C-alpha positions in Angstrom: 58.1 228.1 -25.2 61.4 226.3 -24.9 62.4 224.6 -21.7 65.9 224.0 -20.2 66.5 221.4 -17.6 68.7 222.6 -14.7 69.6 221.7 -11.2 70.8 223.8 -8.2 71.5 223.2 -4.6 68.6 223.7 -2.2 68.4 225.0 1.3 69.2 221.6 2.9 72.2 220.9 0.6 70.4 218.6 -1.9 70.4 218.9 -5.6 67.0 220.2 -6.8 65.5 219.4 -10.2 64.4 222.5 -12.1 63.1 223.6 -15.5 63.6 227.1 -16.9 60.8 228.0 -19.4 62.0 230.6 -21.9 60.6 232.5 -24.9 61.1 230.7 -28.2 63.0 233.3 -30.1 64.3 235.9 -27.8 65.8 236.5 -24.4 63.4 237.1 -21.5 62.9 240.6 -20.3 62.4 239.5 -16.7 62.5 236.2 -14.8 60.0 234.7 -12.4 60.1 231.8 -9.9 57.0 229.6 -9.7 56.6 227.5 -6.5 54.4 224.4 -6.5 51.8 223.3 -4.0 52.2 221.0 -0.9 53.5 217.6 -2.0 53.1 218.5 -5.7 55.9 218.8 -8.3 57.0 221.1 -11.2 55.2 219.0 -13.8 51.6 219.7 -13.0 49.4 221.1 -15.8 49.2 224.5 -14.1 52.8 225.3 -14.9 52.5 224.5 -18.6 49.3 226.5 -19.2 50.5 229.6 -17.3 54.1 229.5 -18.4 53.1 229.2 -22.1 51.5 232.6 -21.8 54.2 234.2 -19.7 57.0 233.2 -22.0 55.1 234.6 -25.0 55.4 237.9 -23.2 59.1 237.7 -22.5 58.8 236.4 -18.9 61.1 233.5 -18.3 59.9 231.2 -15.5 61.9 228.8 -13.3 59.8 225.9 -11.8 61.4 223.4 -9.5 60.7 220.4 -7.2 61.1 221.3 -3.6 63.5 219.1 -1.6 62.3 215.5 -1.3 59.7 215.8 -4.0 59.5 215.0 -7.7 63.0 214.5 -9.2 64.8 216.5 -6.5 67.1 214.8 -4.0 66.5 214.5 -0.3 63.7 213.0 1.9 60.4 214.8 2.3 60.5 213.9 6.0 63.6 216.2 6.5 61.8 219.2 5.0 59.4 221.8 6.5 57.7 225.1 5.5 60.9 227.0 6.3 63.0 224.8 4.1 60.5 225.4 1.3 61.1 229.1 1.8 64.8 228.4 1.8 64.5 226.5 -1.5 62.9 229.5 -3.2 65.7 231.7 -1.8 68.2 229.2 -3.3 66.4 229.3 -6.6 66.6 233.1 -6.6 70.3 232.9 -5.8 70.9 230.4 -8.6 69.1 232.7 -11.1 71.0 235.7 -10.0 74.4 234.0 -10.3 73.7 232.3 -13.7 71.1 234.5 -15.4 69.4 237.5 -13.7 67.8 238.0 -10.3 64.1 237.2 -10.4 61.6 240.1 -10.5 58.5 238.0 -9.8 57.5 235.3 -7.4 54.5 233.1 -8.1 53.2 230.4 -5.8 50.4 227.9 -6.0 48.6 226.9 -2.8 51.2 226.4 0.0 53.8 227.5 -2.6 52.1 230.9 -2.5 52.5 231.1 1.3 56.2 230.2 0.9 56.5 232.9 -1.8 55.1 235.6 0.5 57.7 234.7 3.1 60.6 234.5 0.6 59.6 237.8 -1.2 60.4 239.8 2.0 64.0 238.6 1.8 64.6 239.1 -1.9 65.4 242.8 -2.9 65.1 241.9 -6.6 61.4 240.8 -6.2 59.1 243.5 -7.3 55.8 241.6 -7.4 54.2 238.5 -5.9 51.3 236.4 -7.3 49.5 233.8 -5.2 47.1 231.2 -6.7 44.7 229.3 -4.5 46.8 230.2 -1.5 45.7 229.7 2.2 45.8 232.8 4.4 47.0 230.6 7.3 48.7 227.3 7.9 45.9 226.1 10.2 44.6 223.6 7.6 48.0 221.8 7.5 48.3 222.0 11.3 44.9 220.4 11.5 45.9 217.6 9.1 48.8 216.8 11.4 46.9 217.2 14.7 45.9 213.6 15.0 49.6 212.6 14.5 50.9 214.8 17.3 51.1 212.0 19.9 52.7 209.6 17.4 55.2 212.3 16.4 56.1 213.1 20.1 56.5 209.4 20.9 58.3 208.1 17.8 59.7 211.3 16.2 58.1 210.4 12.9 54.6 209.6 11.5 53.0 208.7 8.1 50.4 211.0 6.6 48.2 210.3 3.6 47.6 213.1 1.1 45.5 212.4 -2.0 46.2 208.7 -1.8 50.0 209.1 -1.4 51.9 208.3 1.8 54.5 210.7 3.2 56.6 210.3 6.3 57.1 213.5 8.3 59.2 214.2 11.4 58.3 216.1 14.6 60.3 219.1 13.4 57.8 219.5 10.5 55.0 220.2 13.0 57.2 222.3 15.3 58.2 224.5 12.3 54.6 225.0 11.3 53.8 226.2 14.8 56.5 228.8 14.6 55.3 230.4 11.4 53.2 233.6 11.7 51.5 233.8 8.3 49.4 236.8 9.3 52.4 238.8 10.2 54.2 237.8 7.0 51.3 239.1 4.9 51.1 242.4 6.8 54.9 242.9 6.4 54.9 242.2 2.7 56.0 245.4 1.1 55.5 244.2 -2.5 52.6 244.5 -4.9 50.4 241.4 -4.4 48.0 239.7 -6.9 45.7 237.2 -5.2 44.1 234.7 -7.7 41.4 232.4 -6.3 38.4 230.5 -7.4 35.0 230.7 -5.6 34.7 227.0 -6.3 38.1 226.0 -4.9 37.5 222.6 -3.2 40.7 222.6 -1.3 41.4 226.1 -0.1 38.2 228.1 0.6 37.7 231.4 -1.1 37.6 233.1 2.3 41.3 232.6 2.4 41.6 235.0 -0.5 39.4 237.5 1.2 41.6 237.3 4.3 44.8 237.6 2.3 43.4 240.7 0.7 42.3 242.2 4.0 45.7 241.6 5.7 47.9 242.8 2.8 48.7 246.5 3.0 50.5 247.5 -0.2 49.2 247.6 -3.8 47.0 244.5 -3.5 44.7 243.2 -6.3 42.2 240.3 -6.4 41.4 238.1 -9.4 38.4 235.8 -9.2 39.0 232.6 -11.2 35.3 231.8 -11.7 34.8 228.1 -12.3 38.4 226.9 -11.9 39.3 224.1 -9.6 42.2 224.1 -7.1 44.8 222.8 -9.5 43.6 224.8 -12.5 43.4 221.5 -14.4 41.5 223.2 -17.3 44.2 224.8 -19.5 41.8 227.7 -20.3 42.0 228.7 -16.6 45.7 228.7 -16.6 45.9 230.7 -19.8 43.6 233.3 -18.3 45.7 233.5 -15.2 48.8 233.9 -17.3 47.3 236.7 -19.3 46.2 238.6 -16.2 49.7 238.2 -14.6 51.2 239.8 -17.7 48.8 242.7 -17.6 49.0 243.2 -13.9 52.8 242.8 -13.5 53.6 245.2 -16.3 52.6 248.1 -14.0 55.3 247.1 -11.6 57.9 245.2 -13.6 58.6 246.4 -17.1 59.0 250.0 -16.0 62.0 248.9 -14.0 63.5 246.5 -16.5 
């Protein structure tokens, strides 16, 4: 796998840091976008282990830092779920203008939820893969519930996630309350592969069952056995990568 560092303009007008992972010796047959989890970044182990496999099978993958995270510009407090969806849309537009439009959207955790929303707006997208993705945004709303008064009084509040402090604005919570995740899943008219571990310690396996139940078109479920939420064991990422290749070939290569 060879990697190319890029940047493009995100939904809020800031420059976003990206890496395009490509096959070593040949041009990719298709392109994918891989969206990271809430408050994560494009350099987590999950990207390397999965993308190594995808690029070996001629799937190029763009991974990027959402606005205000990692090496991307902007402030996290200015962002929300809708801006994350917008950043995926901006990434797709960048690929279409400079390479080819993406055929596949992949999302980890909340990135999977954003991918589901973005896929409906991208005609080029032929398949969606979610990994450890929640079926609703209730968990994040719950995380912010005890900050509601502070947000209403001051307009901002600090939250602690995995030992890191983030400042959010009231609009973040307002945006979450406007998102209908269930309806987005029902309206997804794209093949969907749901990857989830029964041992996920962050997003319960029942989210995967709910996603599968709500989805209406060409849905598949892949159990990740002993994997943790972040797929920190490279073997788990390799397995997911191989299954994505096999599954997506039914929907992608026949069109390429």
